[in-house]
Each structure stands twice: as C-alpha cells, then as structure tokens.
C-alpha positions as CSV (number, residue, x, y, z in Angstrom):
1,X,-25.7,-1.1,12.0
2,X,-23.8,2.0,13.2
3,X,-21.1,3.5,11.2
4,X,-18.3,2.6,13.7
5,X,-19.5,-1.0,13.7
6,X,-19.6,-1.0,9.9
7,X,-15.9,0.2,9.7
8,X,-14.9,-2.3,12.4
9,X,-16.5,-5.1,10.3
10,X,-14.5,-3.9,7.3
11,X,-11.3,-4.0,9.3
12,X,-12.0,-7.6,10.2
13,X,-13.0,-8.6,6.6
14,X,-9.8,-7.0,5.2
15,X,-7.7,-8.8,7.8
16,X,-9.2,-12.2,6.7
17,X,-8.6,-11.4,3.0
18,X,-5.1,-9.9,3.2
19,X,-3.3,-13.2,4.1
20,X,-4.2,-14.8,0.8
21,X,-5.0,-12.0,-1.7
22,X,-1.9,-9.7,-1.6
23,X,-0.2,-10.0,-5.0
24,X,1.8,-7.4,-7.0
25,X,2.5,-6.9,-10.7
26,X,-1.0,-7.2,-11.8
27,X,-1.4,-6.3,-15.4
28,X,-4.7,-5.0,-16.7
29,X,-8.4,-5.5,-16.2
30,X,-9.6,-6.4,-19.7
31,X,-12.9,-5.2,-21.2
32,X,-12.4,-7.5,-24.3
33,X,-13.3,-4.5,-26.5
34,X,-10.2,-4.1,-28.8
35,X,-11.4,-0.7,-30.0
36,X,-11.2,0.7,-26.4
37,X,-8.2,-1.3,-25.3
38,X,-6.0,-0.1,-28.2
39,X,-6.6,3.5,-26.9
40,X,-5.0,2.5,-23.5
41,X,-1.3,2.0,-22.9
42,X,-2.0,-1.1,-20.8
43,X,-4.4,-2.7,-23.3
44,X,-7.0,-2.5,-20.6
45,X,-7.6,-0.8,-17.3
46,X,-4.3,-0.8,-15.4
47,X,-4.2,-2.7,-12.1
48,X,-2.1,-1.2,-9.4
49,X,-3.8,2.0,-10.3
50,X,-6.6,4.5,-9.6
51,X,-9.2,5.4,-12.3
52,X,-11.9,8.1,-12.1
53,X,-15.4,8.0,-13.4
54,X,-17.9,10.8,-13.8
55,X,-21.4,10.9,-15.3
56,X,-24.8,9.4,-14.5
57,X,-24.7,7.4,-11.3
58,X,-26.8,4.5,-12.3
59,X,-25.0,4.1,-15.7
60,X,-21.7,4.2,-13.9
61,X,-22.8,1.6,-11.4
62,X,-24.0,-0.8,-14.0
63,X,-21.0,-0.4,-16.3
64,X,-18.5,-1.0,-13.5
65,X,-20.4,-3.9,-12.1
66,X,-20.3,-5.5,-15.6
67,X,-16.6,-4.7,-16.1
68,X,-15.5,-6.0,-12.7
69,X,-18.0,-8.9,-12.6
70,X,-16.5,-10.6,-15.7
71,X,-12.9,-10.1,-14.4
72,X,-12.0,-13.4,-12.8
73,X,-8.8,-12.0,-11.3
74,X,-10.7,-9.5,-9.1
75,X,-11.9,-12.2,-6.6
76,X,-12.9,-9.7,-3.9
77,X,-14.7,-6.5,-4.6
78,X,-15.2,-3.7,-2.1
79,X,-17.8,-1.0,-2.9
80,X,-17.8,2.1,-0.7
81,X,-20.9,4.3,-0.8
82,X,-22.5,7.0,1.3
83,X,-25.9,5.2,1.3
84,X,-26.7,1.5,1.3
85,X,-28.8,1.6,-1.9
86,X,-26.9,-0.9,-4.1
87,X,-29.1,-3.7,-5.3
88,X,-27.1,-6.9,-5.1
89,X,-29.5,-8.8,-7.4
90,X,-29.2,-6.2,-10.1
91,X,-25.4,-6.3,-9.9
92,X,-25.5,-10.1,-10.1
93,X,-27.5,-9.8,-13.4
94,X,-24.5,-7.9,-14.7
95,X,-22.1,-10.6,-13.6
96,X,-21.0,-9.3,-10.2
97,X,-21.8,-12.1,-7.8
98,X,-22.8,-11.0,-4.3
99,X,-20.5,-13.6,-2.8
100,X,-17.5,-11.5,-4.1
101,X,-18.9,-8.2,-2.9
102,X,-18.5,-6.3,0.3
103,X,-20.5,-3.1,0.6
104,X,-19.5,-0.4,3.1
105,X,-21.9,2.5,3.7
106,X,-20.3,5.6,5.3
107,X,-21.7,9.1,5.1
108,X,-18.6,11.0,6.2
109,X,-16.1,11.6,3.3
110,X,-13.1,10.9,5.7
111,X,-14.5,7.5,6.6
112,X,-15.0,6.6,2.9
113,X,-11.4,7.7,2.1
114,X,-10.1,5.5,5.0
115,X,-12.1,2.6,3.7
116,X,-10.9,3.1,0.1
117,X,-7.3,3.3,1.1
118,X,-7.5,0.2,3.4
119,X,-9.3,-1.8,0.7
120,X,-6.7,-0.8,-2.0
121,X,-3.8,-1.6,0.3
122,X,-5.1,-5.0,1.4
123,X,-7.1,-6.6,-1.4
124,X,-4.2,-7.4,-3.7
125,X,-5.8,-8.2,-7.1
126,X,-9.2,-7.1,-5.8
127,X,-11.2,-4.1,-7.0
128,X,-12.4,-1.1,-4.9
129,X,-15.2,1.1,-6.2
130,X,-16.0,4.2,-4.2
131,X,-18.4,7.1,-4.5
132,X,-16.6,10.1,-3.2
133,X,-17.8,13.7,-2.9
134,X,-14.4,15.4,-2.6
135,X,-10.8,14.2,-2.8
136,X,-7.8,16.5,-3.4
137,X,-4.6,15.7,-5.2
138,X,-2.8,14.7,-2.0
139,X,-5.5,12.2,-1.1
140,X,-5.7,10.7,-4.5
141,X,-1.9,10.3,-4.5
142,X,-2.2,8.3,-1.3
143,X,-4.9,6.1,-2.9
144,X,-2.8,5.6,-6.0
145,X,0.3,4.6,-3.9
146,X,-1.9,2.1,-2.0
147,X,-3.1,0.5,-5.3
148,X,0.5,0.4,-6.7
149,X,1.8,-1.4,-3.6
150,X,-0.9,-4.1,-3.6
151,X,-1.8,-4.5,-7.3
152,X,-5.5,-3.6,-6.6
153,X,-7.5,-1.5,-9.0
154,X,-9.5,1.4,-7.8
155,X,-12.5,3.3,-9.3
156,X,-13.5,6.6,-7.9
157,X,-17.0,7.8,-8.8
158,X,-16.7,11.6,-8.6
159,X,-18.8,14.7,-9.0
160,X,-16.1,17.3,-8.3
161,X,-13.5,18.6,-10.7
162,X,-10.4,18.7,-8.4
163,X,-7.0,17.6,-9.8
164,X,-6.2,14.0,-9.3
165,X,-3.5,11.4,-9.4
166,X,-5.7,8.9,-11.2
167,X,-4.3,7.3,-14.3
168,X,-7.5,7.7,-16.3
169,X,-10.7,9.7,-16.2
170,X,-13.9,8.5,-17.9
171,X,-17.4,9.8,-18.4
172,X,-20.2,7.2,-18.6
173,X,-23.7,8.2,-19.6
174,X,-26.7,6.1,-20.7
175,X,-27.0,5.5,-24.4
176,X,-29.9,4.6,-26.6
177,X,-31.0,1.0,-25.9
178,X,-33.3,-1.6,-27.5
179,X,-34.8,-2.1,-24.0
180,X,-33.2,-5.5,-23.5
181,X,-29.5,-4.6,-23.4
182,X,-28.0,-1.9,-21.1
183,X,-26.1,0.6,-23.2
184,X,-23.6,3.3,-22.4
185,X,-21.8,6.2,-24.0
186,X,-18.2,5.7,-22.7
187,X,-15.8,8.6,-23.1
188,X,-12.1,8.5,-22.2
189,X,-11.5,12.1,-21.0
190,X,-8.0,11.8,-19.8
191,X,-5.3,9.1,-19.9
192,X,-1.8,9.4,-18.6
193,X,0.7,8.7,-21.3
194,X,-1.8,8.5,-24.2
195,X,-4.2,10.6,-26.2
196,X,-7.8,10.9,-24.9
197,X,-11.1,12.4,-26.1
198,X,-12.4,9.2,-27.7
199,X,-16.0,8.0,-27.2
200,X,-17.7,4.6,-27.8
201,X,-21.2,3.3,-27.6
202,X,-21.1,0.1,-25.7
203,X,-23.8,-2.4,-24.8
204,X,-24.1,-5.4,-22.5
205,X,-25.2,-8.9,-23.7
206,X,-26.9,-10.7,-20.8
207,X,-26.7,-14.0,-22.6
208,X,-22.9,-14.0,-23.0
209,X,-22.1,-11.7,-20.1
210,X,-19.9,-9.6,-22.3
211,X,-19.6,-6.1,-23.8
212,X,-19.9,-5.3,-27.4
213,X,-19.5,-2.2,-29.4
214,X,-22.8,-0.7,-30.5
215,X,-21.8,1.9,-33.2
216,X,-19.1,4.4,-34.1
217,X,-19.8,8.0,-33.4
218,X,-20.6,10.4,-36.2
219,X,-17.6,12.6,-35.4
220,X,-15.2,9.8,-36.2
221,X,-13.5,9.6,-32.8
222,X,-14.0,5.8,-32.7
223,X,-12.2,5.4,-35.9
224,X,-9.4,7.6,-34.6
225,X,-8.9,5.3,-31.7
226,X,-8.5,2.2,-33.8
C-alpha cells in the first residue's frame, strides 16, 4: 500500500474512533510496580501527556507493548513506525491484542509527526507509540497539547537529544534474563516536577501478564526511590 493510501486509511480509522473514544481527565497508566510508581507524581504514567523513551529498540518495543497491553483503558492503540516490521503475534504474547492495534508505516518524519498528532488528538483514552527520528521543542509542544486536550497518552521512541516538552524521559535496555521472561533495565532520566535518575530491573511474567521487580541496583538508586 502506498504512503498516501496508508495515511488516508488512518484518517478514516480515526474518524470512526473519535465519535466514541474522546474522553478527558484521564489519570495515569499503571504499571502496578509500586517502587516505580512512587517515583512519579501521577503514581503511574500520566495520561493526557507525552513521554519519551530512548535505548535499545527491541527492548523498548517489548516493554511498551507489555505496559500498554495490560492497560484496559487504552482500548485503541496507534503505532507509528518508519518500516512495517512490527510482529503482531509477538506483541500479543506481551498482552497487546492485534485487534486493538493500528500500525501506520510512514518513512517521512513529517508524515509520522502528522499521524502522531492526529492520533493523540482523536483517540481519547487511547495510546499512541511512535518512532521518530527528529522532533524539536515546538513540535513536541504541539504533541503534548494534543494529548492534553484528548486524554491520550503518547510515547515517542527517539534517538536524538533535542529539547522536548515531554513530561518524562526513560531509557530502556535489555537486562539479564533467565531465558523465559523478558527483562529490562528501566531508567527514569527526567521527570517534570520530581527527582529522576532512578533505575530498576523489571521482568515480565507471561503466566500472569504482569511486571515484577527483578532486583535492586547495587548503587542503591532503587532504595532511594522507595
């Protein structure tokens, strides 16, 4: 499918969803990990807001799929990517059902920015995840305002270091695993209105479809966040 056709399909999809999904005053997306949630002013990841994530791409994809997948309030999920390489079955194993997921592949950064803003503006309590090469402060402010107006939650997967209007910035990397449970090193690098610099080792339990804390770091940052 051509890129213009893909974007037109997104317009139609958002038009169908916006009549029933637009809600404001959204609260927080819960990870159900008290040690992390106590470090955040919203006791979770604030809805109506933009969050940034850096790190290893596959680790980020898996962690966000697990976090959003178990969030029953994010009924519709839009994932914007430069290449159509997401594996829906793998995401489903982490709890993100393909029936909730719309994937938009757009190579041009401007097209992805448009798709992100429209998704944030129209999905209400939904979630938007986007891989973005470059977005300046003005562009991220527009995305933040779109999320605020609708109650959506947005995640920008970034490689650049430009200033941003996002409420939080995270780094997610693979962590040592037993081979059965995905594991991540999750670091809160920046948080508006709160102290940052904390790290946690988190793993995913396929049986219960839930996160659990693996271990405290040797430098004591986990204990400091409790």
